[in-house]
C-alpha positions as CSV (number, residue, x, y, z in Angstrom):
1,M,-0.1,0.1,0.1
2,M,1.4,3.5,-0.7
3,F,2.5,5.5,2.2
4,S,1.5,9.0,1.9
5,T,3.7,11.1,4.4
6,P,2.9,14.4,2.8
7,L,-1.1,13.8,3.2
8,I,-0.6,13.6,7.1
9,V,1.7,16.6,6.9
10,L,-1.2,18.9,5.5
11,L,-3.5,17.3,7.7
12,A,-2.2,18.6,11.2
13,I,-2.3,21.6,13.6
14,G,0.5,23.0,15.2
15,A,1.6,25.5,18.2
16,P,4.3,28.0,19.2
17,P,7.3,26.4,19.2
18,P,9.2,26.6,22.7
19,E,12.7,24.6,22.6
20,A,11.8,22.4,25.6
21,E,9.1,20.6,23.5
22,G,11.5,20.3,20.7
23,A,14.0,18.8,23.2
24,A,11.6,16.4,24.7
25,K,10.9,15.1,21.0
26,A,14.7,14.6,20.3
27,A,15.0,12.7,23.6
28,A,11.8,10.1,22.9
29,I,13.4,9.3,19.5
30,A,17.3,9.1,20.3
31,P,17.0,5.5,21.4
32,F,16.0,4.3,18.1
33,L,18.2,6.2,15.7
34,G,20.5,4.2,13.5
35,D,23.3,5.7,11.5
36,E,21.3,5.7,8.0
37,V,18.2,7.4,9.5
38,A,17.7,10.3,7.0
39,A,14.4,12.0,8.1
40,V,12.3,11.7,11.3
41,A,8.9,13.0,11.3
42,H,6.8,13.6,14.5
43,F,3.1,14.1,14.9
44,D,1.4,15.2,17.9
45,L,-1.8,13.2,18.0
46,A,-3.0,14.4,21.0
47,R,-3.4,17.8,19.6
48,L,-4.0,16.8,15.8
49,N,-7.3,18.1,14.3
50,V,-7.5,16.5,10.7
51,Q,-10.8,18.1,9.4
52,S,-11.0,21.3,11.1
53,F,-7.2,22.1,9.7
54,V,-8.1,20.7,6.1
55,R,-11.2,23.2,5.9
56,S,-9.4,26.3,7.3
57,V,-6.4,26.0,4.9
58,A,-8.0,23.8,1.7
59,G,-11.5,25.5,1.8
60,T,-10.7,27.7,-0.8
61,L,-9.1,24.8,-3.1
62,A,-11.6,22.0,-2.6
63,D,-15.5,21.8,-1.8
64,E,-16.7,20.3,1.2
65,E,-17.6,16.9,-0.4
66,D,-14.0,16.5,-1.4
67,I,-12.4,17.5,2.0
68,S,-14.9,15.0,3.9
69,L,-14.0,12.2,1.2
70,H,-10.3,12.7,1.4
71,T,-10.1,13.4,5.3
72,K,-12.7,10.9,7.1
73,T,-10.9,8.0,6.8
74,I,-7.6,9.3,8.0
75,S,-9.4,11.2,10.8
76,D,-10.6,7.9,11.8
77,W,-7.2,6.5,11.8
78,V,-5.9,9.2,13.9
79,D,-8.8,9.2,16.3
80,A,-8.3,5.4,16.8
81,L,-4.9,5.7,17.7
82,R,-5.8,8.2,20.1
83,K,-8.4,6.2,21.7
84,A,-6.0,3.5,22.3
85,G,-3.6,6.2,24.3
86,T,-1.2,7.3,21.5
87,K,0.3,10.8,22.1
88,D,3.2,10.9,20.2
89,L,3.9,9.1,16.6
90,F,7.4,9.1,15.2
91,L,8.1,8.0,11.6
92,L,11.8,7.0,10.9
93,V,13.0,7.0,7.4
94,D,16.0,4.7,6.3
95,P,16.6,4.2,2.7
96,S,17.5,0.7,3.3
97,D,13.5,0.2,4.6
98,L,12.3,1.5,1.2
99,P,10.1,1.1,-0.8
100,G,8.2,-0.7,1.9
101,V,6.7,1.3,4.8
102,P,9.0,3.5,6.9
103,I,9.4,2.6,10.8
104,L,6.9,3.8,13.1
105,V,7.7,4.3,16.8
106,V,4.8,4.9,19.3
107,P,6.6,5.7,22.8
108,L,4.4,4.0,25.6
109,S,3.1,5.2,28.7
110,D,0.7,3.7,31.3
111,A,-2.2,5.2,29.3
112,T,-1.2,3.4,26.0
113,D,-3.1,0.4,25.1
114,G,0.0,-1.2,23.0
115,R,-2.2,-4.1,21.6
116,A,-5.0,-1.9,20.5
117,V,-2.1,0.4,18.8
118,A,-0.6,-2.4,17.1
119,K,-4.1,-3.8,15.8
120,V,-4.9,-0.2,14.4
121,L,-1.6,-0.1,12.5
122,A,-1.8,-3.5,11.1
123,K,-5.4,-3.2,9.7
124,G,-4.3,0.2,7.6
125,G,-7.0,0.3,4.9
126,P,-7.8,2.5,2.0
127,R,-7.1,6.5,2.3
128,T,-5.0,5.4,5.6
129,P,-1.0,6.1,5.4
130,G,-0.3,2.6,5.1
131,R,-0.6,-0.8,7.0
132,W,2.1,-2.2,9.4
133,P,1.5,-5.8,10.3
134,N,4.8,-6.3,12.0
135,S,5.4,-4.4,15.3
136,E,6.8,-5.3,18.8
137,T,7.8,-3.4,21.9
138,I,11.5,-2.2,21.9
139,R,12.9,0.1,24.7
140,G,9.8,1.3,26.0
141,A,7.8,2.1,22.9
142,L,6.0,0.2,20.1
143,V,8.0,0.0,17.0
144,A,6.1,-1.0,13.8
145,G,7.8,-1.9,10.4
146,P,9.7,-4.4,8.2
147,A,10.6,-7.3,9.8
148,A,14.1,-6.7,9.0
149,A,14.1,-3.4,10.4
150,L,12.4,-4.5,13.7
151,T,15.5,-6.9,14.1
152,R,18.0,-4.0,13.1
153,I,16.6,-1.8,15.8
154,R,16.2,-4.4,18.5
155,E,20.0,-5.6,18.3
156,A,21.7,-2.5,17.1
157,K,23.1,-0.1,19.5
158,P,21.5,3.6,19.3
159,E,24.0,6.2,17.4
160,A,24.4,9.4,18.5
161,R,22.6,11.9,15.8
162,P,23.3,15.5,17.1
163,D,22.1,17.0,14.1
164,I,18.8,15.1,14.2
165,A,18.3,16.3,17.9
166,T,19.2,20.1,17.0
167,A,16.6,20.0,14.0
168,L,13.9,18.5,16.0
169,T,14.5,21.0,18.9
170,A,14.1,23.9,16.3
171,G,10.6,22.7,15.4
172,G,9.8,23.3,18.9
173,N,6.1,21.9,19.7
174,A,4.7,22.2,16.4
175,V,2.2,19.1,15.8
176,V,3.7,18.0,12.7
177,Q,7.7,18.3,11.9
178,I,10.0,16.5,9.5
179,A,13.6,16.8,10.1
180,I,15.9,16.0,7.4
181,V,19.4,15.0,8.1
182,P,21.2,12.8,5.6
183,S,23.9,10.6,6.6
184,T,27.6,10.7,5.7
185,T,27.2,7.7,3.2
186,Q,24.2,9.2,1.9
187,R,25.8,12.4,1.0
188,R,28.8,10.4,-0.5
189,A,26.5,8.4,-2.5
190,I,24.9,11.5,-3.8
191,E,28.0,13.1,-4.7
192,E,29.1,9.7,-6.5
193,S,26.0,9.4,-8.6
194,M,25.9,13.2,-9.7
195,P,29.2,15.2,-9.3
196,N,27.5,18.3,-10.7
197,L,24.2,20.3,-10.4
198,P,22.3,20.0,-13.5
199,P,23.4,23.3,-15.6
200,E,19.8,24.7,-15.2
201,L,20.7,25.0,-11.6
202,G,24.1,26.7,-12.0
203,G,26.3,23.4,-12.7
204,A,28.3,23.8,-9.5
205,P,29.8,20.6,-8.1
206,I,26.8,18.8,-6.2
207,T,28.7,19.4,-2.8
208,A,27.3,22.6,-2.6
209,L,24.2,20.8,-1.8
210,S,25.3,17.5,-0.4
211,R,28.1,19.4,1.9
212,G,26.1,22.6,2.1
213,L,23.1,21.5,3.8
214,R,23.6,20.2,7.3
215,W,19.9,19.6,8.4
216,A,16.2,20.8,7.5
217,S,13.1,21.1,9.8
218,L,9.8,21.7,8.3
219,A,7.0,22.4,10.4
220,I,3.2,23.3,10.6
221,A,1.6,25.4,13.2
222,S,-1.8,26.9,13.8
223,D,-1.5,29.3,16.7
224,P,-2.5,32.2,16.0
225,K,-3.2,30.6,12.5
226,P,-2.1,27.9,10.1
227,A,1.4,28.5,9.2
228,F,4.7,26.6,7.6
229,H,8.0,27.1,9.0
230,A,11.3,25.8,7.2
231,I,14.9,26.0,8.6
232,V,17.7,25.0,6.6
233,Q,20.8,24.9,8.7
234,A,23.7,25.4,6.4
235,Q,27.4,24.9,7.1
236,D,28.0,28.6,7.0
237,A,26.7,32.0,5.7
238,D,28.3,31.5,2.1
239,A,26.5,28.0,2.0
240,A,23.2,29.5,2.9
241,K,23.4,31.8,-0.1
242,S,24.3,29.0,-2.4
243,L,21.3,26.7,-0.8
244,R,18.9,29.7,-1.6
245,K,20.3,30.4,-4.9
246,I,20.0,26.8,-5.8
247,A,16.2,26.7,-4.5
248,Q,15.4,29.8,-6.6
249,D,16.7,28.0,-9.7
250,G,14.7,25.3,-9.0
251,F,11.7,27.1,-8.9
252,K,12.5,28.9,-12.3
253,L,13.0,25.5,-13.9
254,L,9.7,24.1,-12.7
255,A,8.1,27.2,-14.4
256,Q,9.9,26.8,-17.5
257,N,9.1,22.9,-17.6
258,A,5.3,23.7,-16.8
259,Q,4.8,26.3,-19.6
260,A,2.6,24.0,-21.6
261,D,0.3,24.1,-18.7
262,P,-0.8,27.8,-17.8
263,G,-2.7,26.9,-14.9
264,L,0.3,25.0,-13.4
265,T,2.7,27.5,-14.3
266,E,0.7,30.3,-12.6
267,V,0.9,27.9,-9.4
268,I,4.4,27.6,-9.2
269,K,5.2,31.2,-10.0
270,T,2.5,32.3,-7.2
271,L,4.5,29.8,-4.5
272,G,7.6,31.2,-5.8
273,Q,6.8,34.3,-4.9
274,T,7.5,33.5,-0.9
275,T,11.2,34.5,-0.6
276,P,13.4,32.6,1.6
277,Q,15.3,34.9,4.2
278,I,18.9,34.3,5.3
279,Q,19.8,34.7,9.0
280,G,23.3,33.8,9.3
281,D,24.3,30.5,8.3
282,R,20.5,29.4,8.1
283,I,17.5,30.1,5.7
284,I,14.2,30.7,7.1
285,L,11.0,30.4,5.2
286,E,7.5,31.3,6.7
287,A,4.3,31.2,5.0
288,D,0.8,31.9,6.2
289,L,-1.1,28.8,4.9
290,E,-4.5,30.3,4.6
291,K,-3.1,33.4,2.3
292,T,-1.1,30.9,0.3
293,A,-3.9,28.5,-0.4
294,A,-6.0,31.8,-1.4
295,L,-3.4,32.7,-4.0
296,I,-3.1,29.8,-5.5
297,A,-6.8,28.9,-5.4
298,V,-7.7,30.0,-8.8
299,P,-4.9,28.2,-10.7
300,I,-5.3,25.3,-8.9
301,R,-8.9,24.7,-10.0
302,K,-7.9,25.6,-13.5
303,V,-5.2,22.7,-13.0
304,R,-7.8,20.1,-11.5
305,E,-10.3,21.2,-14.1
306,A,-8.2,20.3,-17.1
307,A,-7.1,17.0,-15.6
308,R,-11.1,16.3,-14.8
309,R,-11.7,17.5,-18.4
310,S,-9.1,15.0,-19.8
311,Q,-10.1,12.4,-17.9
312,C,-13.6,12.8,-19.2
313,V,-12.6,12.9,-22.8
314,N,-10.7,9.5,-22.4
315,N,-13.4,8.0,-20.9
316,L,-15.9,9.2,-23.7
317,K,-13.2,7.8,-26.2
318,Q,-13.1,4.2,-24.6
319,I,-16.9,4.3,-24.8
320,G,-17.1,5.3,-28.3
321,L,-14.2,2.6,-29.0
322,A,-16.3,-0.1,-27.2
323,M,-19.2,1.1,-29.2
324,H,-17.4,0.4,-32.6
325,N,-16.0,-3.0,-31.2
326,Y,-19.8,-4.0,-30.6
327,H,-20.4,-2.9,-34.0
328,A,-17.5,-5.1,-35.5
329,T,-19.2,-8.1,-33.8
330,Y,-22.8,-7.6,-34.4
331,N,-22.9,-5.1,-37.5
332,S,-24.7,-2.5,-35.6
333,F,-24.2,-0.1,-32.6
334,P,-26.0,-1.5,-29.7
335,P,-29.6,-0.8,-29.2
336,A,-30.5,1.9,-26.6
337,Y,-31.8,-0.9,-24.6
338,S,-32.6,-4.6,-24.9
339,T,-36.1,-6.1,-24.7
340,S,-37.8,-8.9,-23.4
341,K,-40.1,-11.2,-25.4
342,D,-43.2,-9.0,-24.8
343,D,-40.9,-5.9,-26.0
344,K,-40.4,-4.6,-22.2
345,P,-37.2,-2.7,-21.8
346,L,-34.4,-4.6,-19.8
347,L,-30.9,-3.3,-19.8
348,S,-29.3,-0.2,-21.1
349,W,-26.5,-0.2,-23.7
350,R,-23.9,0.5,-21.0
351,V,-24.6,-3.1,-20.0
352,H,-24.4,-4.6,-23.3
353,I,-20.8,-2.9,-24.0
354,L,-19.2,-4.2,-21.0
355,P,-17.1,-6.7,-22.7
356,Y,-15.5,-4.1,-24.7
357,L,-14.7,-2.1,-21.7
358,E,-12.3,-4.9,-20.3
359,Q,-15.8,-5.8,-18.2
360,K,-16.7,-9.2,-19.2
361,S,-16.7,-10.7,-15.9
362,L,-19.1,-8.3,-14.8
363,Y,-21.1,-8.5,-17.9
364,D,-21.4,-12.3,-17.1
365,Q,-22.9,-11.9,-13.8
366,F,-25.9,-9.8,-15.1
367,K,-28.9,-12.0,-15.9
368,L,-29.9,-10.7,-19.4
369,D,-33.3,-11.9,-19.6
370,E,-34.2,-9.8,-16.5
371,P,-34.9,-6.1,-16.2
372,W,-32.3,-3.9,-14.5
373,D,-34.3,-3.5,-11.5
374,S,-34.7,-7.3,-10.8
375,P,-33.3,-8.4,-7.4
376,H,-30.5,-10.1,-9.3
377,N,-29.6,-7.2,-11.4
378,K,-30.3,-4.6,-9.0
379,A,-27.6,-5.6,-6.8
380,L,-25.3,-5.1,-9.6
381,I,-25.7,-1.3,-9.8
382,S,-23.2,-0.6,-7.2
383,R,-20.6,-2.1,-9.6
384,M,-20.7,0.6,-11.9
385,P,-17.3,0.7,-13.9
386,T,-15.2,4.1,-13.4
387,V,-15.3,4.7,-16.8
388,Y,-18.9,5.8,-16.6
389,T,-18.1,8.6,-13.9
390,C,-17.2,12.1,-15.3
391,P,-14.7,13.3,-12.8
392,S,-16.6,16.6,-12.6
393,S,-19.7,14.9,-11.6
394,S,-20.9,14.8,-8.1
395,G,-19.3,12.0,-5.7
396,K,-22.8,11.2,-4.5
397,L,-23.6,10.2,-8.1
398,A,-21.1,7.5,-8.4
399,K,-22.1,6.0,-5.0
400,E,-25.6,5.6,-6.2
401,G,-24.6,4.0,-9.3
402,K,-25.9,7.0,-11.6
403,T,-23.9,7.9,-14.8
404,S,-23.9,11.3,-16.9
405,Y,-22.7,9.6,-20.1
406,L,-25.7,9.1,-22.0
407,T,-27.0,8.4,-25.6
408,P,-29.4,11.1,-27.1
409,R,-32.6,9.1,-27.5
410,G,-34.9,9.9,-30.7
411,P,-36.2,8.6,-34.0
412,S,-33.5,10.6,-36.0
413,T,-30.3,9.7,-33.5
414,I,-28.3,6.8,-33.6
415,F,-30.1,5.3,-30.6
416,P,-34.2,5.2,-31.5
417,G,-34.7,2.5,-29.3
418,A,-34.7,-1.4,-29.6
419,T,-33.2,-1.5,-32.8
420,G,-29.3,-1.0,-33.4
421,V,-28.2,1.4,-36.0
422,K,-25.7,0.4,-38.7
423,I,-22.8,2.9,-39.8
424,Q,-24.3,2.8,-43.3
425,E,-27.5,4.2,-41.9
426,I,-25.4,7.4,-40.6
427,T,-25.8,9.3,-43.9
428,D,-25.1,12.6,-42.4
429,G,-21.5,11.4,-41.6
430,T,-20.2,9.7,-38.4
431,S,-17.9,12.7,-38.0
432,N,-21.1,14.9,-37.9
433,T,-23.3,12.7,-35.8
434,I,-23.2,12.6,-31.9
435,L,-23.1,9.5,-30.4
436,V,-22.4,10.1,-26.8
437,I,-23.1,13.2,-24.4
438,D,-21.7,14.3,-21.1
439,A,-25.0,15.4,-19.5
440,N,-25.1,17.3,-16.2
441,D,-26.1,15.9,-12.8
442,D,-29.6,16.5,-13.2
443,A,-30.1,14.2,-16.2
444,A,-27.8,11.6,-14.7
445,V,-29.8,8.0,-14.7
446,T,-28.7,5.0,-13.2
447,W,-26.4,3.0,-15.5
448,T,-28.2,-0.1,-15.9
449,K,-31.4,1.4,-16.5
450,P,-32.8,1.9,-19.9
451,D,-32.8,5.5,-19.6
452,D,-31.1,8.1,-21.5
453,W,-31.4,11.6,-22.7
454,E,-34.6,12.1,-24.6
455,V,-34.2,14.6,-27.5
456,P,-37.2,17.4,-26.3
457,T,-39.8,18.6,-28.6
458,P,-39.4,21.7,-29.0
459,F,-36.0,21.5,-28.8
460,T,-33.8,22.7,-25.8
461,T,-30.5,22.1,-24.5
462,K,-31.6,21.4,-21.1
463,G,-29.4,18.9,-19.1
464,L,-26.5,18.8,-21.9
465,F,-24.3,21.3,-20.0
466,G,-23.0,21.9,-16.6
467,H,-19.9,19.6,-15.8
468,H,-17.4,22.0,-17.4
469,P,-17.0,25.6,-17.8
470,N,-18.2,27.3,-20.9
471,G,-19.2,23.8,-22.4
472,T,-19.1,19.9,-22.3
473,S,-17.6,17.0,-24.5
474,F,-19.3,15.1,-26.7
475,G,-18.4,11.6,-28.5
476,F,-19.3,11.4,-32.3
477,A,-19.7,8.3,-34.6
478,D,-16.3,8.4,-35.8
479,G,-14.7,7.9,-32.5
480,S,-13.7,11.5,-32.1
481,V,-14.5,13.4,-28.9
482,R,-15.1,17.4,-29.1
483,F,-15.7,20.0,-26.7
484,L,-18.6,22.2,-27.7
485,R,-19.5,25.6,-26.2
486,D,-22.6,26.0,-24.3
487,T,-22.9,29.3,-26.5
488,L,-23.5,27.3,-29.7
489,A,-26.9,27.5,-31.0
490,P,-29.4,25.0,-30.2
491,H,-30.3,24.4,-33.9
492,V,-26.7,23.3,-34.6
493,I,-26.8,20.8,-31.9
494,L,-30.2,19.5,-33.2
495,K,-28.5,19.0,-36.5
496,L,-25.3,17.2,-34.7
497,L,-27.8,15.1,-33.0
498,S,-29.5,13.7,-36.4
499,R,-27.9,10.7,-38.3
500,N,-29.9,11.1,-41.3
501,G,-31.7,14.5,-41.6
502,S,-29.0,16.0,-44.8
503,E,-28.4,18.8,-42.8
504,V,-25.7,21.1,-43.7
505,I,-23.5,22.0,-41.1
506,S,-20.5,24.8,-41.8
507,S,-17.4,25.6,-39.8
508,D,-18.9,28.9,-39.1
509,D,-21.8,27.0,-37.0
510,L,-19.5,25.4,-34.5
């Protein structure tokens, strides 16, 4: 299972950083440090408030539904550890343990139920940070991680790592902190694999980074408001200036590489406006998380919408290809729905193209001679393939087994009803005839139900637009997908819905 440390970091609340609290963290983890531990993360579970922090910081970046979806499980995971008496949670990153899960260390007290903590860590689950099936009590703490790592920690003598202690102390009592301190061996490995920095970063010897950086401390605080604090300890004042220059060149390089994506470029430029300050041999960076989130909210939304629109296009292309593969097998596109012997509608076309969407096993579970809402078939509604979900639709729709990918239903469309239409019957041209539409949420239907978008009389475009700004994507009978703007004249869309109306469509119409 993928471990998502950055997610935990973004979900935490911190407090003002008195050095005594930081020193206590350093002392608590010292007995478990080996000479190759490259980073230590600390989470104060006693004060960690997942959902409220995300809402305060990310409320401008995501809607409430997205926040709840992505935070509830991890919030429940944290609550379970807290109920078992966990106050502090440490994470140790030793490259020899990767790509497996890192080591977790939970200091035990009289109030801690070690067995309950071990059970929570072993269970894991979707949207939790990971799963740790192996754990044991070592030196007064529950240690979880790969079996080899547990043996190493149990048998090895703790190594003095003064830079890790200093970095943790610098973080004070922030509820989340990451201390990064590469070992001598790790620095040497970097130098051997990359003698010089890339030309885009100045081309200086890599030692400007590998030897210039002693340690870094990254922390998140909430009092008096959510904030990010970073301290980079350099070897000396000159090294600090060099490290800041490398970081600034890195942001410029990111911006150059993102030029093809205006939204991403805007995000990078906004983040790059936060200038690190040099104080002697240290680089200090502080950022108000609420203000930063507000600044990048608009470009972030643009990036997310571009990704969603791209995925929607891909879904429609897959559906169109499945339609054509069906046609190759049966010499017609699928009918809008199958029927019983007495001509009653049974199942949607979306069920009948499942074998061509790599969903043959799901298709085989349907009773094709029963309607969509028979007790047997109704139980399969919750199994809707993700290809039938527009990423911009409400998450509630997918949970209900509803889709916004519909075919236009009407006598002159490609889906008049229970009869499949041949390509030869599309006399207006496959590139001029709509096959599938991405309707809005109000028009969504249960995916197995023989319902679609009925072409209204008199014609209106109600139900066609809404998921994407300024228009929506349509799949055409030639397999292409085009984005049509919501300002398009209704009579032009009506022409595109007809398969054999001999309508003339010019480039000016579109």
